[in-house]
N, C-alpha and C positions, 0 to 999 in steps of 0.2 A: 469245511469251516475256514473262513479267511484267517490268515496269520496276522497277529497283532504285534505291535511294538513290544508288548510285555513278553510275548513268546521269544522274540529275538533277545531281549534283555536277560531272560531266564537262561537261555542256552549259552549266552556269552558270559553269564555270571557278572553282569554289570547293571547299573541303574538304567531306567528308561531315558533319563536325561542324557546319559553318556551315549546311548544308542542314537538319540536325536542329534546330538552334536556330531557324532561320527558320520552319520548319513548326510548331514547338512554341510560338512566341511568346515565346522567351526573350530577355533583353537581350544587348547586345554584338553586335548585327547592325544595320548601317545600314539606314534605310528603303529606299534604292535597292536594296541587295542583297536585302532581304527580298522586295520586290516582284518582282524578277527571278526569285528562286527559286520563289516562289508561281506565277508565270506559267508557268515551264518545267515545274513539277510538274503543273500543270493541263493544259498542252499534251501532255505525255507520258502523262498518265493515271496518274501515280504514286499508289499507295495505300499509306500507311504500314502497318507490321506491326501485327497485332492488339494486341501488348503496348504499342505506342506510341499506339494509337488508342482504348484502352479508356476513357480519360478524355477529356472534351471538350478539355482543355488539352494532352493528350498527355503529362501528367506522372503519376508514380506517387504523388505527395504523400508521399514517403518520403525521409528524410534519413539517410544512412549515418554511423555513428560508428566510427572506426578507432582501436583502443587496444591497447597491449601487454598490459594487464591489465584485468579488470573488477571484481576483488574487493579491490583496494587502495583506501585512503582517498581519495586525490586523484582517482583515475579514477572511482570509484563516485559521488562527489559531483558531479564534472563531468557525468557521464551523467545524473544527476538533474536538473541545471539545463538540459541540452539537452532532455531529455524534457518538462520543464515548458513550455518555450517552444514546442515542437512541438505538444503537446496543446492549448495555448491557441489555436493556429491550425489545428487539424484535420489535422495532419501525423502521420505515423508514424515510428518510429525503427527502423532496422535496424543491429544491432550486429555489428561484425567484431572479435571479441576474439582476439588472436593468441597468448595463453598465454605471454607473455614477449617479450623483445627478439630472440630468436634463432630460435625455432621457428615454422615455418609462415607466414613473412612474405610471401614472393614471390607465392604463389598466392592469398593471401587477398583481394587487391584487384586481380586481373587486370582489364584494361580492359573486357573484355566483361561481367564481373560488375557492375562499377560502372555501366556505361552502361545495362544492362538493368534494374537494380533501384532506383536512387536518382536524385534530382534534385539533391542537394548532398551535401557530405561535410565532416565535422568530424574532424580528426586530433588525438588527445589525447597529448601528451608522447611523440611518436614521431619518431625521426630518419628522414629520407627521403634516399636517395641521389639523385644527379642523374638517374639512369635511372628510378627510381621516381617522382620528381616529374614528369618529362617524360611518363611513362605516364599518370599521373593527369590532368595538364593536357590531354592529348590528348582526354580524354573531354569537355572543354569544359563542365564543370559548376562552379558556385561551390564554393570550398573554403576552409576556414579552420582554423588550428591553435589549440589551447588548451593553456596550461601552459608554453609556452616558445617561443623563436624557431625557425622553420623557414625556411632560406633559400629564397626564391622563393615563399613562401606567407605571406599575412597572418596575424597571430596576436593572440590576446587573452591577456595574461599579466601577472604582476607583474614588477617590475624586480628580478631576482635579485641583481644587483651591489649595488644600493642596499639591498636587504633584508639581505643578508649583512653589508654595511658597518655598518648600524644595529645588528645583533646583536653584532658583535665590538666595536664602539665602546661598547656598553652594558657589556660586561665590562671593557673598559679603563677606562671612566669610574668603575667601582666600585673600581678600584685593582688589578685582576688584571694580572700580567705573565707568569705561567706558564700559558699558554692552549693547550689541546690542540684538535684538530680531528678530528671523525668525519665523513668526507665520503663522497659517492657515488662509483661507478666513473667515473673521469674520462678515461681514455685508451683506452676501448673504442669502436671505430668503430661498433659496433652499438648503443651506448647513446646517450642523449639529451645535448644540449649543456648542459642546466641544471647538472649536477654540476660540469662544468668551469668554468662561470661563477662558481659559488659558491666553488669551490676557489681560483680566481685572485683573487677579491675578498677572501677571507680573508687570503691571503698579502700582498696589496697593503695592506690595512688594518693588518696587523701591521707591515709595513715602514714605513709612514708614522708609526707610533707608536714606531719604533726598537726593536721587540721581535722576538726570534728566533722562527722557526718550527722547532721541534725535531722531527726525523724520528721519534723514538721516541714522540712524542705526536700523530702524524698517521696515522690509521687509516682504511682504506677499507671501505665496506659497500655494501649494496644497498637502503637506505631501509626496512629492516624492523626490528621489535623485536628479533628474534634477532641482527641485526647489532650492535645496541647492546650486547646481552649479551656477544657474542663480543669486541667491542672493549674491554670492561672488562679482559680478561686483559692486554692490552698497556698500556692507559692507567693501570690501577690496581694491577697486580700486578708491575710491573717492579722491578728491583733498586734503581734510583735514586729521586730525588724524584718525586712525583706532580705533575701539573698541579693548580692550584687552581680552574680553570674549564675547561669544554669547550664549544665551539660545535659543534653537530650539524646537519648539513645537512637533517635532517627530524625532525619530532617523534617519529615512531615509533622512530628510532634513539636519540633522547634519552630516551624512556621506557624503552627497554631498558637503557640505561646507568644510569638512576636505579634500576631494579629491582636491577641487579647491584651497584651501590654500597651499597644498603640491606642486601643479603645479606652484604656484607663488613663491615658495622657502621659504614659511613661515613655521616655526617650531611649532608643537603642542606638548606640551602646552607653550613652551617658548615664542613664539610670539603671540599666540592666544589660549585661553582656549575655549572648546566647550562642551556643555552639551545638552542632548536630553531627550526625554520621550519615553519609550516603552520597552527597552531591546530587540531590534531586533536581529535576529539570527547572524547578522554581527557585532553587537555592541561590544561583547567581543573580537573577533579577531582584531577589529580596535582599541581597547583600549578606547572606548567611555564611558565616564561617563554618567550615565543615571538614570532616574526615572523608575524603572522596574515595569511593570505590566504583568499579565498572561492572555491573551485573551482566551487561551484554557480553563483555569479554570473558567473564567467568563461564557463562553458558556456552559460548563459542569454543573455548578451550576444552571444557568438559566433553562436549560432543565430538570434537576432533579425536580425543582419547578413545571414545567408544568406537568410532569408525575405524581407527587403527587396529583396535582389538578385533573387530569384526573382520578386518582384512587379514588377520592372522598374526599380528604382532602381540604375542603373549606378554602380559604384564604392562601393556600400554596404559591401562587405567591405574593411576597412582594419585596419592595425595599431592595437592599443589596449593601452596599459599601464595596468593597474588599480592602485589604491592598496593599500598594506599598512599594518599597524599593529603597533608594538611593544607587546606586552601583558606588563607586568612582574608576575610572580607570585612565589611564595615560593621558587622554585628558584635564584634568584640573589641574592647579597649580597656585601659587601666581604669580601676574604680575611681569615682570622684571622692 
């Protein structure tokens, strides 16, 4: 009967993941444990599976990318940055695109799929339950998040609280007191934590300035242009007074709101100031004031961390907060 990795693990009194890491030369295995595993594997005559031995290192030289979407601005640019770092180092990218936050999530990164195909994993703006995180961590491969904090996982991201605060303070500094908020879905357990961080920071900044957060000027969306267009019905067509400025939790929603305002004959910024977050490719041509972040850079830096970890630098994957920039353009001005 052929000797299995479970036999080696039982004899060495370690997990199968530790045996795998020791035989593949990966970090986070002590020299003593590695020597013991190698000796027992040799003694038992253990031969790794063909998929694990097809490379001298036992690696696939492939990094997985797990994302809810591949066609939206932040995700697409993050993937570009990840791919750039991988190509520079002779690695391949394997994309797991889930088609949203709800559909097809559980099966897409089953432990056996991740273990067999990739050496490391990047998670882009995706919430992970405790069970899912535990499942991924059992594969014992390096993992990093991009775009927002994931409990139990190091992340490369902007400071969403500070970015939101800077955006709202910009409007307040111009003299606006009637400020609306177009936010992301914030109370959905299947959604990411970033919308909630931005929502809470908006409320906190308004409270510090002694300004009310008016429910009729607070509208939820899903970070798309269409959401901005739909929000205009509530923000601009209501029976009472309109806000003089709106903070949008993404540039795409801000652009949609600007389109809708123009169709109603409103002037930006004379009748309505609009500010977003991201610095979308269309933000500068549209004159949109925004909190600029660089998802390409975030993806690139996160991937470089993973590659250093794979090369043997223990602890290379760490939390990293990247800078943002307030870019003031023509969509914001003092209220009339």
